[in-house]
Each structure stands twice: as structure tokens, then as C-alpha cells.
C-alpha positions in Angstrom: -170.6 133.0 47.2 -170.8 136.3 48.2 -168.3 139.0 46.5 -167.3 142.1 48.1 -167.2 145.9 45.8 -165.7 147.5 48.6 -164.9 146.1 52.1 -165.0 148.4 55.4 -162.5 148.5 58.2 -160.6 145.6 58.9 -161.6 143.5 62.7 -158.3 144.0 63.9 -158.2 147.5 63.7 -162.3 147.9 65.5 -160.8 145.6 68.0 -158.1 148.1 68.6 -160.2 151.1 68.8 -162.7 149.4 70.9 -159.7 148.9 73.2 -159.0 152.1 73.7 -162.3 153.1 73.7 -162.9 150.4 77.1 -159.4 152.5 79.2 -160.9 155.4 78.3 -164.3 155.0 80.0 -162.7 152.7 82.8 -160.8 155.8 83.6 -164.4 158.2 83.8 -166.4 155.4 85.4 -163.7 154.6 88.1 -163.5 159.2 88.9 -167.1 159.5 89.0 -167.5 156.5 91.5 -164.7 157.8 93.5 -165.8 161.7 93.8 -169.2 162.2 92.0 -170.5 164.8 91.4 -166.7 166.7 91.3 -165.6 164.1 89.0 -168.9 165.0 86.9 -168.6 168.5 87.1 -164.7 168.4 86.0 -165.5 165.8 82.8 -168.4 168.1 81.6 -166.3 171.0 81.6 -163.9 169.6 79.8 -165.5 167.3 77.4 -168.5 169.9 76.9 -167.1 173.3 78.3 -170.3 172.9 80.5 -170.2 173.7 84.4 -173.1 174.5 86.1 -174.5 175.2 89.6 -176.8 172.2 88.8 -176.9 169.8 86.5 -180.7 168.9 86.4 -183.4 171.6 85.6 -185.7 173.2 87.9 -189.5 173.5 86.8 -188.4 177.5 85.4 -185.7 176.0 84.1 -187.9 173.7 82.0 -190.7 176.0 81.3 -187.9 178.5 80.2 -186.7 175.6 77.1 -190.5 175.1 76.3 -190.8 178.8 75.5 -188.2 178.6 73.0 -189.8 175.9 71.3 -191.9 176.9 67.9 -195.9 176.3 68.4 -195.1 173.8 65.4 -191.9 172.1 66.3 -193.9 171.3 69.8 -197.0 170.1 67.7 -194.3 168.0 65.7 -192.9 166.2 69.4 -196.6 165.8 70.5 -197.2 163.8 67.5 -194.4 161.5 67.1 -195.0 161.0 71.0 -198.5 159.9 70.4 -197.4 157.0 67.9 -194.8 156.2 70.0 -197.2 155.5 72.6 -200.3 154.3 71.0 -196.9 151.0 69.7 -195.8 151.0 73.0 -199.3 150.6 74.7 -200.5 147.7 72.5 -197.3 145.7 73.3 -198.2 146.2 76.5 -201.6 144.7 76.2 -199.9 142.3 75.1 -197.6 141.4 78.4 -200.5 139.3 80.3 -200.3 138.5 83.9 -200.8 134.7 84.6 -202.3 132.7 86.8 -202.6 128.9 86.7 -203.6 125.9 88.5 -201.2 123.1 86.8 -202.8 120.0 88.9 -205.1 119.9 92.4 -204.1 122.4 94.9 -200.7 123.8 92.9 -201.2 127.3 92.1 -198.4 129.1 90.0 -198.5 132.1 88.4 -196.3 135.2 87.0 -196.6 139.4 87.4 -195.0 142.0 85.3 -193.7 144.7 87.3 -192.2 147.9 86.3 -188.3 148.7 86.9 -188.6 151.3 90.1 -186.6 154.1 88.4 -184.7 154.6 85.2 -182.0 156.8 83.7 -183.0 158.0 79.7 -179.8 159.0 78.1 -180.3 161.5 75.0 -177.5 161.6 72.6 -176.5 165.1 71.5 -173.3 165.9 70.5 -173.4 166.1 66.5 -176.8 166.2 66.5 -179.5 166.7 69.3 -181.4 163.5 69.0 -185.0 165.1 70.1 -186.6 161.5 69.2 -184.8 159.7 71.2 -186.7 161.2 74.2 -189.7 159.9 73.0 -188.3 156.3 72.4 -186.8 156.0 76.4 -189.2 158.7 78.3 -192.8 157.5 76.8 -192.1 154.0 77.1 -191.1 153.7 80.4 -193.7 155.8 81.4 -196.4 153.6 79.7 -194.8 150.5 81.0 -195.5 152.2 84.9 -192.0 153.2 85.8 -192.2 155.7 88.6 -189.2 158.2 88.8 -187.6 158.5 85.0 -184.5 160.5 84.9 -184.1 162.0 81.7 -180.2 163.2 80.7 -178.7 165.0 77.2 -175.4 167.0 76.8 -175.6 170.8 76.7 -176.2 172.2 73.1 -174.1 175.7 72.4 -173.9 177.0 75.7 -177.1 175.3 77.8 -180.1 172.9 77.5 -181.1 171.9 73.9 -184.8 173.6 74.2 -186.5 170.8 71.6 -184.8 167.9 73.8 -185.9 169.6 77.0 -189.2 169.9 75.7 -189.7 166.4 74.2 -188.2 165.2 77.7 -190.8 167.1 79.7 -194.1 166.2 77.6 -192.9 162.5 77.7 -193.0 162.8 82.0 -190.0 163.0 82.5 -189.6 163.2 86.6 -186.5 164.7 86.3 -184.1 166.1 83.9 -180.3 166.6 84.1 -178.0 168.5 80.8 -175.1 166.4 81.2 -173.7 163.9 78.4 -171.2 161.4 77.5 -170.4 158.4 79.8 -170.4 161.2 82.5 -174.1 161.3 82.8 -174.9 157.8 82.6 -172.1 157.0 85.0 -173.7 159.3 87.0 -176.9 158.1 86.8 -176.2 154.6 87.5 -173.9 155.1 90.4 -175.3 158.6 92.0 -174.1 161.4 93.1 -174.2 163.9 95.9 -177.0 165.4 93.5 -178.2 162.4 91.4 -180.0 158.9 93.3 -179.1 156.4 91.3 -181.5 154.7 89.6 -182.1 150.9 88.8 -181.6 150.6 84.8 -179.9 152.3 82.1 -181.5 152.6 78.6 -180.7 154.8 75.3 -178.0 154.9 72.2 -174.8 156.8 72.2 -171.8 156.7 70.8 -169.4 154.3 71.2 -168.3 155.9 74.9 -171.4 155.7 75.5 -172.4 151.8 74.9 -169.4 151.0 75.9 -170.1 153.1 79.5 -173.8 150.8 79.8 -171.2 147.4 79.2 -169.1 148.1 82.2 -171.9 149.7 84.5 -173.8 146.1 83.9 -174.1 144.2 86.4 -175.1 147.2 88.8 -177.3 148.5 87.1 -179.6 147.2 84.3 -179.5 148.3 81.0 -182.0 147.8 77.4 -179.4 147.2 75.7 -176.3 147.7 73.3 -176.7 150.8 71.4 -173.9 151.7 70.2 -172.9 154.0 66.6 -175.7 153.3 64.3 -175.8 150.4 61.5 -177.5 150.6 58.4 -178.0 147.2 55.4 -179.5 147.9 52.7 -181.4 144.7 50.7 -181.9 145.1 47.4 -182.7 143.6 43.8 -183.0 144.8 40.3 -185.9 146.4 40.7 -184.6 149.2 42.9 -182.2 151.8 41.6 -178.6 153.5 42.8 -180.3 156.9 44.0 -182.6 154.9 46.6 -179.8 152.7 47.5 -177.2 156.1 47.6 -179.9 157.4 49.6 -180.6 155.5 52.3 -176.7 154.4 52.6 -176.2 158.2 53.0 -178.2 159.1 55.5 -177.7 156.8 57.8 -173.9 157.3 57.7 -174.4 161.4 58.3 -175.1 159.7 62.2 -170.8 159.8 62.8 -167.8 158.5 61.4 -168.5 155.1 62.9 -171.3 154.1 61.2 -171.4 151.0 59.0 -173.1 150.8 56.2 -174.2 148.5 53.4 -175.9 146.8 50.8 -176.0 143.1 49.8 -177.7 143.2 46.5 -178.0 140.3 43.7 -177.2 142.4 41.2 -173.6 143.9 40.2 -175.3 146.6 37.9 -176.9 147.6 40.4 -173.8 147.6 42.9 -172.3 150.1 40.3 -175.0 152.4 40.4 -175.3 152.8 43.8 -171.4 153.3 43.7 -171.6 155.6 41.1 -174.8 157.9 43.0 -173.0 157.6 46.4 -170.2 159.9 44.7 -172.6 162.5 43.8 -174.7 162.6 46.5 -171.7 163.2 48.5 -170.7 165.7 46.2 -173.5 168.1 47.4 -174.7 166.7 50.5 -174.6 169.0 53.3 -173.4 165.9 55.8 -170.9 164.7 53.6 -168.0 165.7 55.8 -169.5 163.5 58.4 -170.9 160.6 55.8 -167.9 160.5 53.6 -165.8 159.3 56.3 -167.8 156.6 57.7 -168.4 155.0 54.3 -164.5 155.1 53.2 -164.2 153.8 56.7 -167.0 151.4 57.5 -168.7 151.4 54.0 -169.7 148.1 52.0 -171.1 146.6 48.7 -171.5 143.2 48.8 -173.1 140.7 45.0 -174.6 137.6 46.2 -175.4 135.0 44.4 -179.3 134.5 45.5 -181.9 135.4 47.5 -180.8 133.0 49.6 -177.3 134.0 50.4 -179.0 137.3 50.5 -180.8 136.3 53.5 -177.4 134.1 54.8 -175.0 137.8 54.3 -177.5 140.1 56.0 -178.0 137.3 59.0 -174.3 136.6 59.7 -174.1 140.8 60.0 -177.0 141.9 61.9 -177.5 144.5 61.5 -179.5 147.3 63.5 -181.7 149.0 60.7 -182.1 146.9 57.3 -184.2 148.2 54.4 -185.0 145.7 52.1 -186.4 147.3 48.5 -186.7 144.0 46.8 -189.6 142.2 44.5 -190.9 140.9 47.7 -189.3 142.5 50.9 -191.7 139.8 53.3 -189.3 137.2 51.7 -187.3 138.5 54.6 -189.4 139.1 56.6 -190.1 135.7 56.5 -186.6 134.2 56.3 -184.2 137.0 58.0 -183.5 136.4 62.3 -180.8 138.5 63.2 -181.8 142.3 62.8 -183.1 145.1 65.0 -185.5 146.5 63.0 -187.1 145.5 59.1 -188.2 148.8 57.1 -189.8 146.5 54.2 -190.5 147.8 50.3 -189.3 151.7 49.3 -192.5 153.4 50.3 -190.5 153.5 54.3 -187.2 154.0 55.8 -184.8 154.0 58.2 -185.5 157.3 59.0 -189.0 157.0 60.1 -188.3 154.9 62.6 -186.0 157.0 63.8 -188.1 160.1 64.3 -192.0 159.5 64.2 -193.2 156.1 63.0 -193.6 154.5 66.6 -191.5 151.6 66.6 -188.8 152.2 68.9 -185.0 153.1 67.1 -183.2 152.1 70.2 -181.5 149.2 68.9 -179.0 146.6 69.0 -175.9 146.8 67.5 -172.3 144.9 67.1 -174.2 142.0 66.6 -176.6 142.1 69.5 -179.4 141.1 67.5 -178.5 137.4 66.7 -179.8 137.4 70.7 -182.0 140.4 71.5 -184.8 142.9 70.2 -184.5 146.2 70.6 -186.6 148.8 73.5 -189.6 148.3 73.9 -192.3 148.4 76.9 -191.1 144.9 77.9 -187.6 145.9 78.4 -188.9 148.2 81.5 -190.7 145.3 82.7 -189.7 142.6 85.0 -192.0 138.9 84.8 -191.7 137.7 88.3 -192.8 134.2 89.5 -194.4 133.2 92.1 -196.9 130.2 93.5 -198.9 128.5 96.4 -199.9 124.9 97.5 -203.7 124.6 98.7 -203.8 121.4 100.2 -202.4 119.1 102.4 -202.3 116.1 99.8 -200.5 118.6 96.7 -197.5 119.6 99.1 -197.2 116.3 100.3 -197.2 115.0 97.0 -194.8 117.6 95.4 -192.9 117.5 98.8 -191.8 113.8 97.7 -190.5 113.9 94.5 -188.9 117.4 95.5 -187.2 115.2 98.3 -185.9 112.8 95.9 -184.5 114.6 93.3 -183.0 116.9 96.0 -181.1 113.6 97.7 -179.8 112.7 93.9 -177.5 115.8 93.5 -176.9 115.5 97.4 -178.7 118.5 98.9 -179.5 117.1 101.8 -180.7 120.4 103.4 -182.8 121.0 100.6 -184.3 117.6 100.9 -185.4 118.2 104.4 -187.0 121.6 103.7 -189.5 118.8 101.5 -189.2 115.9 103.6 -190.4 118.9 106.7 -193.6 119.3 104.5 -193.9 115.7 103.5 -194.4 114.8 107.3 -196.4 117.8 108.4 -199.2 117.6 105.9 -199.0 113.8 104.1 -198.9 111.7 107.5 -196.3 108.2 106.7 -198.2 107.2 103.8 -196.0 109.2 101.3 -192.7 108.2 100.2 -189.9 110.2 100.2 -185.8 110.2 101.1 -184.4 110.6 103.8 -181.5 112.5 104.6 -179.5 109.3 106.4 -180.3 107.0 103.3 
């Protein structure tokens, strides 16, 4: 039976926070829907102290931003994007168009068609999330998206040069300096100066995640990617320092980022608790990490590996680091996670920044039914059919007619019947509506 040495915030308080977030987001979406650019500009001034003449950067403004980025930083951005692009290309190669003759004269198939336009949100509140531009913009372009709009909040009174560089080098067609709910609303709904997109992607805080949820249906979304979640699974072969570092390294994302340790070693659990307190005295981002840890941190002690798997699947966290004697046991047995980081030589920050897998991942238990952002999220698998012979149309039509009448759909049946009569004569039995 799992035992909690430390609990995070209770479900009732989390639900109350969620309700307040929903109400705030509803109001902002309504304003942008009704008043377009004017509302977006007022909201940007209110939340980010940013009210430019135009949110979209011109070519000269993009070049000016790139000129402020050090050559080493540009080279690092190019390296990271090369890793993301390479993995996305390998993933795309797995997506094959299909055409098959399922019976004589009947051709069925599907095509993988890129979405036409995508809005990529790049967070930039407490931290300028340069890497998020790689994950969304580069992957969309590998998929073949024709129009990619990328948007990030202002930073210190203007566009963040490194984020702009990452968007531009990644292939963004339009770059906006606009943040938060007003940014995703403007991209999804459109304004006088911003044409609407077909799909929204990218991570964000609880308000951005809720905005995507409310906009879903009017546009497509990648997934619900809210405040980051991190789970460390460890046994007695690990140690408190690496467990605590991997927890607090992600807790610094923000004060609402859950982190948890699952272990079958109470000694390791206590060592991790002690190490967390030591690191919180020296970590430069300790103020944020401490709030996250105190409100949302948890340590769970289990009796067996099977119980650890079951508890990890119940949490269904976004990032799962496995620091055990046999990490592949969890690869083979876990089913609910955004991404696994197997063994001590890798870590979540590798996936976040540079290794090539996508860091936009499901949160709030969404990993029970979806994986993270990948090239396939930007593709629509659309089917088609062709019937090439009279005989095939008459044979399929007879079955279709009878099945339609079984359901009471006389009009559907007649669609089949007219083809049976035309292509099969009277030699094939079908269901007449009068019957």
C-alpha cells in the first residue's frame, strides 16, 4: 500500500483554483472575440506593459533581434533545432500514405495531409522558453504546414532576441510579440491584423492551457500542456542528491508545477527530503522551487516495483525520470506518461532543451489518452475510396442497402439501391424501401 511521506495540495483546492482560472479566461476570450486588436492591445498593456503599433515583427525588426544574439547562442540554437528536426523527420517517415484493393474492384486509401496553418505559442513569462520555438515551429515545418505563426510575450520591454532567433531559424512565417491568453485568442479567433489559424500548439501556464481548452473545437489543439509535472521513480541504487536535483530542477518552472518521488526505499525518501532542504538554501531559483515543492510536492513509498508502476500510472505525469537498477522495467510496464527519461545519464532538461524529442507533453492526467506533440499532430489522416467495377458496386451496394434498412435509413438504402439497379441489373438482392 503506497504511503505518502509528503502530500501536495488537496484536490478541492486545486479545483477551486481551476474554477477561478476558467472564469478569467472566459472573459479574456470574449473581449478578443468582440473587439479584436483593440482588446488584444489593452490586455497586453495590462498584463505585459506592452502596447506596440503592430504585434507582428517586420523583417527589419527580426534582423535587428538576431543581431543582438551572440554567435555561440545562435550556433547552440541551430544545434538544438537540428536534433529536433532530425527526430521529427524520422517520425514523419513512419507516416505512410496507403492505398489497397480490399476486394476485387474496391480501392481504399488514406493520405496524410498537413494542417494548413498553425499558431505556435512560446512561453516567456518568468523564463524565455527559447526551446519551445524549436519544438513547435520546427516540427510543424517538417510536417509541411504552409503557414506557421509564432507568438511569445515581450521581455524587458520588447521582443526577446533569442526567442525571435529561434522562431525565425525554425521557419516561422509570422512572428508576433504578444503573450498569454490574448495571444492564443488572437491567433485562434483572428483580429483585424492577424489572420486566424486552424490549430494551436505549445505549452503555457494554467491560463494559456485553459484558453486552449476553451478554444478547442473552434480550432484544433495539440494537447493540454499546462504547468509542468515531474515524477522521479527511484530505488536504493539511486541517491538523494540526484533525486532532489531532478525534482527541484523542474519545480523552478513555476509555483504550480507538481513534482513527486516514488520509491521503494524509505531511506532514499528521507535522504531526498534532506537534500531538497539543502538545495533550497543555495539554488538561485529557490524561491519559486520552494513554493512549488511546498504546495505541490509529494513523496510516495511503495512496497514493490509493481506497486510503483501502478502508482506512477495513476499519477500519469508529464515527465518521468527512472533512476532504478533496471529502468527498462518501467519502459516495458508503464502506460501513462508524457515522456520517459531512463537511467541517470539522461534527465528531463535534456528533453526540454536539446536532445531531439519534443518537450510539449500532456499534463493533468492527459497522458492516459494522448502522447506529446510530434510531427503526426500536424497531420490529418484522411481516407478515400474508389469502386472500379460494376460488379463490385453492385455487391457492396446490396450489403449496404440491407444494412441501411436494418437501421431504418431508407434514403441511405436508396443511395445503394440506385447503384445496384444501374450496375447489377436485377441479379443482386437488395432491400427496397417499400419492404
